[in-house]
N, C-alpha and C positions, 0 to 999 in steps of 0.2 A: 279468705281474702284479706281480712284484717291482719292476719299474721304476716301476709305478703307485704303489706303496707309498712308494718313495724320493721320487717327486715330491709326494705328499701331505705328507710330512715337510718337504720344502723349502717348500712353500706357506706354512707358518706364519712362515717367515723373510722371505717376499716379500709379506707382507699389511700393509697400512696399519691401524694401530691405531685410526684415526678412522672410515673407512668400512667396515673389515673385508673389503675386496677387495684384489686384487693391485694393486701400485703402478701408478699412471698418471701419468706425468712425475714420478718421484720426486726430492725435494729433501732436503738434509741440513741440520739445525739446527746451531748452534755447539756444542751439547752432544752431538752425535754421533747423534742419532735421526733416522729416515727417515719421510717422509709424503709423501702425494699433494700436489702443489703447491696445488690448488684446495681440498682439505680443510683444509690448514694455514692458508691465507689466510682461509678461512671462519671459523676460530676466533679469528683476531686481529682484534678490534674496537677496544678502547680500550687494552688492555695487550698486551704480547707476552711469551709464556711457552711453554715446551714442554709439549704436552699429555700427554706420557708421564711425565716426571720432574719437571715444574712448575718447572723452572729459569726465572727471571725475566730478561728482557733489557731493558736501560734503553731502547735504541732498537730500531727494527725492523731485524732482521738482513737482510742481502742474500742472497737465495736463489738458488742456482744448481743446474741439473739435474744429478743424479748419473748420468753417462753409463754408467759401468760397471754400476751397479745396474739402469739401464733396459735394457741389453742382456741381462743375466741374466733380467729379467722377461719380455722378448719371446721369448727361447729357451724359458723355462718354459712360456709360454702355447702356443707351437707344439707342443712335446711333449705337453703336457696335452690339446690338441685331437685329436692323432692317437690317443692312447690311448683317449680317449672314443669315437672313431669305431670303432676295433677292438673295444672292448667292446660297442658297440651291435650290430655285426655278429655278434658271438658270441651275444649274447641272442637275436637274430632267428632263428638257425639252428634251435635246438630248437622254434620256434613253427610250423615248417612242417608242414602237415597230414600225418598218417600215413595212407597209403592201406591200406584193408582189401581184400584179394583174395577172389575167390570161391573157396570150398573145393572146388568141383567141378572148374573148368577151371584154377584156380590162376593165371590171367592177368588176366581182366577184373576191374574194380573192382566190389566188392560193393555192391548197392543196398539190401538188407535182410538181417536176421539172423532166422532162425527159432529161437526159444527152446525150441520142442518138439524139433526135430531137432538143436538145439545146432550149427548151422552157418550160415555166411553164403553168400548166393547173388547172382550177377549177375542182370541182367533175363532173360537167356535161360534160365538154369537155375531161375529163380524161377517159370516158367510152370506147372509142375505144381501148385505151391502156390496159384496163382491160378485155375487151370482145373479141376483135378481135385477132386471133392467130398470125397475121402478126407482131403485136407489142409485142409479148411475149418476144423477146430478148432484148427489149429497157430497158435501166437501169433507174429506177425511184429512187429519192432521196427527201429529205426534200426540201421545197422551197428554191431556191438560188436566191439572189438578182441580182448580176452582174455576168452573165454567161461568160462574155468576159475574166474574170480572169482565167477561166479554159480552155481557148482556147490557144493552143501553138502559140506564135507570129510568128514562123518561118514556121510551116506546116499547121496552121489553122485547127488543129485537137484537139480533147479532150484530155487533159492531164490526163491520167488514171493511170500513174505509177509515182513512186518517186525515184529519183537517190540518192542512199545512199552516193555515193562518193562525188558528188558535192552538196548534200543538197538542191535539188530543184525538182519540179514536171516536168515530161516530157511526151511526147506522144510516140505512138508506133514507128513513123518514126524517132524521136530523138534517140531511142534505137538502130536503125539501122545504124545511121550516126555518129552524134557527140558523142553520149554516148555509142557507141558500146564497149562492154566488161566491162561496168560498172555494179556493183551490183545494183539491184533495188528491190523494194517492192511495194505493194499497198499503197496508201495514208492511208487507214485505219490501216494497219499494222504499218506504221510509226508513226501514231498518237498514237497507243497503246504503242510503245516503247517510245516515247517522254513523254507520260503521266506517264509511269512507272519511267522514269529517274527524272521527276519533283517531283513524290511522294517521291523517295529517297532523293532528295535535301531537300524536305519539312520535311522529317523526321530528316535529319541532322540539319536543322535550329531549329526544335523544341528541339532537344537534346541540341545544343549549348545555346539556350535561357534559358532552364532549368538550365544548368550548371552556366551561368552567373547570373541568378536569385538567385541560391543557394550561389554563392560567394558573391553577394550583400547582402544577408540576413546574411551571416556570418560576413561581415564587419560591418553591423549594430549592430549585437551582440557584435562585437569588440568595436564599439563606446560606447555602453552602459557600457561595462566592463571597458573601459578607464575612462569614466565618474565616475563610481563607485570607481575605484582604485584611481582616483585623489581626490575624496571626502574623501576616507579613509586616503590617505596620509595627506591631509590638516588637517583633524581631529587629526591625530597622531602628526603632526608637532605643531599644535596649543596646544595640551595637553603637549607636551614636553616643549614648550617655556613658557606655563602657569606655569608648575611646577618649572621652573627655576625662573620665577618672584615671585612665592610664596616662593621659598627658599631665594631669595635675599631680599624679603620683611621681612621674618623672621630674617635673618641675621642683616638687617639694624636695626630692632627693638631691637634685642638682643644687638647690638653694642651700640645703643643710650642709652639703659638701663644701660649697663656696664659703660658708660661715666657718666650718671647721678648718679649711685651709688658711683663711684669714687669721683665725685664732692661732693656729700652729705657727704661722709666720711671725706673728706678734710675739708669741712666747719664745720663739727661737732668737728674735732680736733682743728680747729681755734677758734670756739666759746668757747671750754673748756679753752683753753689757755688764750683767751681774758678775760674770767670771772675771772680766776686766777690772771692775772695781774691787773684787775680792783680792786680785793679785796686787792692786794698788795699796790696799789696806795692809797686805802682808809686808810689802816693801817698806811701807811707812812705819809699821810696827817694829821691823828689824832696825830701821833708823833710830827709832826711839831707844831701843836696847842699846844701840852703839852709843847714843848720847848719855844715857844713864851710866854705861860702864866707863865712859870718859870722865863723867863727873865724879865717879868714885875713885878716880886715880889720885893716890896721895903724893906721888912724886911730881913736883911742880915742873921739872925740867921735861919729864916724859909727857906731862899733860900738855905743855906748850908745843912740844914737837909733834904731837898726834894731829893728824888732819881729818876733817870730816866734811862730806859732800852730801847734801840732801838729795833724795831720790827724784828722778824726773817727774813722778806723779805728783809732787808738790805744786808743780806749776799748773795743773788742771783742776778746775773746781767740778765736783760731782754734780750731776743733774738727773732729774727724773725725766726719761724721754716721754713724748706725747704719742704713745701707742695705744689706739683703741680700734673698735670695730666699725668706725664710722667712715670707712674707706668707701670710695665710689661704687665698687661692686657690691659690698655688703648693703649699703644704703639702698642701691637700686634693687637688689633682690628683695629686701623687706618691703620697700615702697611699692614695687610692682605687685607682690602678692596682696598687700593691703588694698591697693587700688582696684585690683581685679575682683577682690572679695566685695567691695563696696559697690562696684559696677554691676556685678551679678546680682547683688542683693536688691538694688534698685530695679533692675530689668525684671526680676521675678515678682516684684510688687505690681507690675503692669499686667493687664489682662493679656492672656495668651495670643489673642488675635493681634495685639498691637506690638508684640515683642519683635517680630521679624522686621517690621517696618522701622522700628527704632534701631535695631542692630544694623540693618542693611537696607536703606530705603530703595524702592524700585524693584525689589525682588518680587517674582510672581509666586504667591503662596500656593496657587493651585498646582503650578509646576512642580514645586518641591513636595506637595502632598501626594501627587500622583506617583512619586517615587523617582522622578527624574532629577538628577543633581545638576544644578546649573553651575558649570565650572567657572563661568566668568562672574557669578554672583559673589562667591566667597573665595578668598585667597587661602588655599590650603596652608596650614601651619606645619612646618617640618621641625619636629623636636631635635633633630640631629644637627640642623644648621645653626651656626652661631648667630645670636641675636644680641644687640646692644642692650645692656641693663638699663632698667628704666626707674628713675627715682620719683619722689612725690612732687607734684606740681599742680596748680590750679588749672582747671580746664573747664570748658563750657559743655553742658548737657542739655538734652531737650527740656523745654520748660515743664515744670511740674514734677520732676523727679527730685524729691528732697534728698538732702545730704550732700549735694554737690553744689560748688558755687555757681550762682546764676544771678542775673539782673532781678531787681525787686519789682514785683508786680505792682502796678499803681493801685491806689485804693480807690474807693468810690468817689472821693473828692477830687481826684486828679485824672487828667486825660492825657494819654500819651501823644506827644506832638512829633510830627516828622519835620526835622529841621534840615537844612542844607548840610551836605558833607563837608566836613572841615578838611582844609588842605594839610598835607603832611608837613610838619615843621622841618625847617632846613636842618641838616645834619650839622652838628658842631663836634669839634674835636673833643674827644673824651680822654680823661686822665687814664693811664695805663691801669689795667685791672690786675688784681693779685691772682695767683694760681687758684686759690680757694673760690674766688668769685667766678672764674672761668669754669671751674668744675660745676658749681651750682647751676650756672647758666645752661650748660650742656645737659645737666641732669633734668632741668626743667623742660628743655626742648625734647628729650627722650621720653618724658612722661606724657607730653602732648601728643607725640607721634604714636604712643601706645594706645592712648585713650581716644584718638581720632577714629578708630575702628567703630563705624556705625553710630558715633555720637555727634561729631561736629557735622558730618554729612546730613544728619537727620535735622540738626539744628539750622543748617543753612537752607534746607528745603522748605522750612516754615517761613512764611512772610511776616515781617514785623508788623505790629499793629498799626504803626504810624506810617508805613510805606503806602504811597497812593497806587491806585490801579491794581491792587493785588488782594484778592479774596481767596480764602481757603476753599479748597475743593470739598464739597459735601455731597452726600447721597442721601436720598430719601429712605433707602433700605440699607441698614447697616450690615457689616460683613457676618455677624453672628446670627444668621438666618437659621441655622440649624437648631438654635436654642430658642427660637420663637415660640410663643404659646398662643393657642387659640383665645381670642378675646372673650368668647362665650364662657370659657372655663374660669376666667377672672371675674366676669360679671356676676358669677354665683355669689361672690363675697362683697358685691357692691354695697356701699353705705352712703347715706345722705348726710352731707356736711353743710354747715353754715359758718361764716367768719364771725369771730367775737369782737364786737365793737369796743369792748373794754381793753382789748390788748393792742388795737390798731394805732400805729404811729400817726401823729397829727397830719403828716403829709399824705396819708393813705385815705382815700375816699371810698366808702363802702356803698354799693348799690345792688339793685336787682335781687331785693330780699336777702341782703347780706351774703350773695354767692359771687360778687364781683368786687375786685380790689384794684383801684386805679391810683396813680401817683400824681400829685398836683404840687406846683411850686408854692401855692398858698396853703397855710396851715388851717385845718378844720378846727372848730370851736368845740373840741372834745373836753369834758371834764378831766381834771387830773386824778388819776387813781394808781395804786401800786402795780396793777396788772399791765399798764400801758407801757409800750416801748418808747423810751425817751430819746435814744441816740440813733438807732438804725430804723430805717422805714421798713418795718416788719409787722406782721399780724398773725395770730393763731386762730385755730377753729374753736368753736364753742365746745365741741365734744373731743374727749380724749379716749385712749384705749389702753387696756392693760391685759386683755385676754381675747382669744378668738383670732379669726382672720378677717381682714377688712381691706377693701379695695375702693379707690376713688381715682378720678381723672381730673386733670387741669389743662385748660386750653390757654395758651400764651399769646400775647399780641406780637411778641418778637422774641428773638433768641439773643438777647443782649441785656446784661445787668439784671438778671432775674435768678432767684434761687428758690427751689422747691425742696422742702425737707421735713424733718421731724424734731420735736423738742420736748424735753420734760417740762412739766409745769414750773419746775423750780429754776428755770433758766433766768439768768440775769436780765433785768429790763432797762437798767439805767446806766451801766457802765460801758466802756469802749469794747469790752469783750462779749457784748450781747449779740453780736452778729452771728447768724446761723453758721455752724461748722467751725467757728473760732473758739469753741469751749467744749468741755466734756459733757455738756447737757444737750448737745444738738448735733444733727447729722443733715447734710443736704448735698444736692447736685446744683451746680451754679454755672450760668453762662455769663462770662466776663469778656467783653469784646468778642473775638472769634473763638475763644477757648471754652471748653466744657470740662469742669473739674468736679471731683467729689471731695468734700471737706468734712472733717471731724477733729475736734480738738486742735485746730490750727495745722492739721497735717492735710497736705493736698495730694490728690492723685489725678493726673490728667487723663481724660477719656476721649475717645473718638466722638467727634461731634457730627451726628447726622441731621442737625437742625430740625428737631421735631416741632410740630405745631400742637400736638397733644401729648401730655405725659401722664402715664398711669403709675400708681403706687400701690403695691400689694404688701400689707403689714401682717406678718405672722408672729403673734405674740408668743405662742407656745414654742415655736421654732426659733425665736429670738433673731429674726431676719426681716429686713425691709428691702424690697426690690423695686427699682425704678425702671419703667418701660417707655420706649418710643412707640406710641400707639398709631398704627397705620392700618393696613388690611389685617394685620396680626400684631401681637405685642412682642416688640424686640427688647430684650434686657439692655439696659444702659449700665447699671451698676447695682451691687447689693452691699448693704451694711449688716453686719453681725454685731449684736450688742445685747447685753443682759437687761431685762425689764425691771430696773430698780423701782420705778413708779410709772404712773400713767404717761403715755406718750401722746403728743398733740400734733396734727398736721400743721406746718409752719411755712410761711412764704416771705421772702425778701424781694422787693421791687425798689429799684433806685431811679432810673430815668424817668424824667417827667413825661406823662402820656402813656407809659407802659402800663399794662394791666394783666391780671390773671383772672380766670373764671372757673368756678367749680361746675363740672359738667353734670348734666342729669343722665344717669345711666339707665339704659333700657336693654333688657336681655334680648 
């Protein structure tokens, strides 16, 4: 038995993690893990990676049979089979039928048991019970091995009845004393009732098993449908990106051809002019020789009679033509490529969920995701159709996309004001424009038309902060519901925090055992110290983290002029760049007016604003990541920062508006 236990513990080490059976022709991957050869090859379709540790291999590894492991597996299987056979034999031994002997002769096998005589008899000694009328009332039954089990221990009589109330066999005397008044039946009737009840339970179990098997089959079908759906989605995504690559390749080729044609045209003009000027040089050189020949004439009469006329080229001054590649088409080709690159770069910086709405507001993401192409949503681009070249020009982009011209976001000390619209000034007669000015104006208009695709529309759909009667549409549940996490999983890393009064700005009032921070117009009488924020109304917690996972939640009084983030202990406390996210030592998500943004090192990323009431933060020091969540029924990710832990990082908070507050929540699993 001990050997069997040791073999079972060894079986875990000799089991393939794919098929969950002992190895069949085991092979070893370059990362050191073992699998069945057929199982591993079945998982390698398009990419090659280890199913256990997910190590990716650039090329398909050459697999060789692990002969040592294969020998160990064969030995294990042989010993396991032997042990199983021995166990089967041991289990069969107690199943041998116990022979009940005749109580009279003690040799022959008993054929029946007399419950009246309390003895078993063979056929020979059973004859008196069959033939003598005296034994006619004796109760015969199948042979019973231990008759003492049927004797009442209190009255030493045969227990012929069954008490339904107490659920035990009783004798006739028990029914007159202890079990007086109890309902009773015969053991046979009770057996029939119990058999009927067990059959009903058996039917119920069969029904439940069938239902469970049906659900399992449905889930298997769903698994297959998910695989098919994933395959179709991957094909669709691959086709879309391949079309974009093809379009970009064609555009690149056409752009290079346009530059080559422009270069060839310029070189042709230069060659023509160079040929003309070379001819002029030859003509003027010949004229020089004629003059020298005339000057060398010794005969005065012949000298005076000789005539000389300068060549016509003498009347033209040579000039260097202004030929370059700054023509309208070349400038537009280069500008459109650069603008498209910048636009795509900024689009790819946004969360995937927000890109479609930025590119084309109003499109139904579910419709596109289900495979239906909305023909009216996007205007198909025809690479064969002539399109106007587009040069560089400033254009407006959705707020928060850095790298594009946009209006300056007001700082904490300024509030946007909604003033009356100014009337358009009267048109005045402008001086005539040069051809170059006209060309630049048209180039600018062309660039605006190109970049209007999904950019200005998105900007127009956003209400300005100063416009009255306009509030942004917000939802309690963000669209990234598929990436939501169970809050109980995050609470496993819950930590207790308190605010550090040494770091609190003098406008911040701490209360409730240093777990609540409020903003007041009056400065608190805090002592001056190097750790205190002097410019921005901010505060850090007393405890910082440099390893492990930690989670905390913050309740906000409002979603305006509040920032929740992280900061190194070395963050500046006195300068103008000490505000969270405006330096390399801090990260934060910030609510400013109706906009939610992620800030780090003065770089802003605009996020979808679900207007949360409670925000959770999961800090993974080993993974180098901090994730901010909108906490509702579940935890919905808002944004994640990835950064190296150069030093301990502290939870940090920025509160600007008077009366606003944040509170550190008490976490309960």
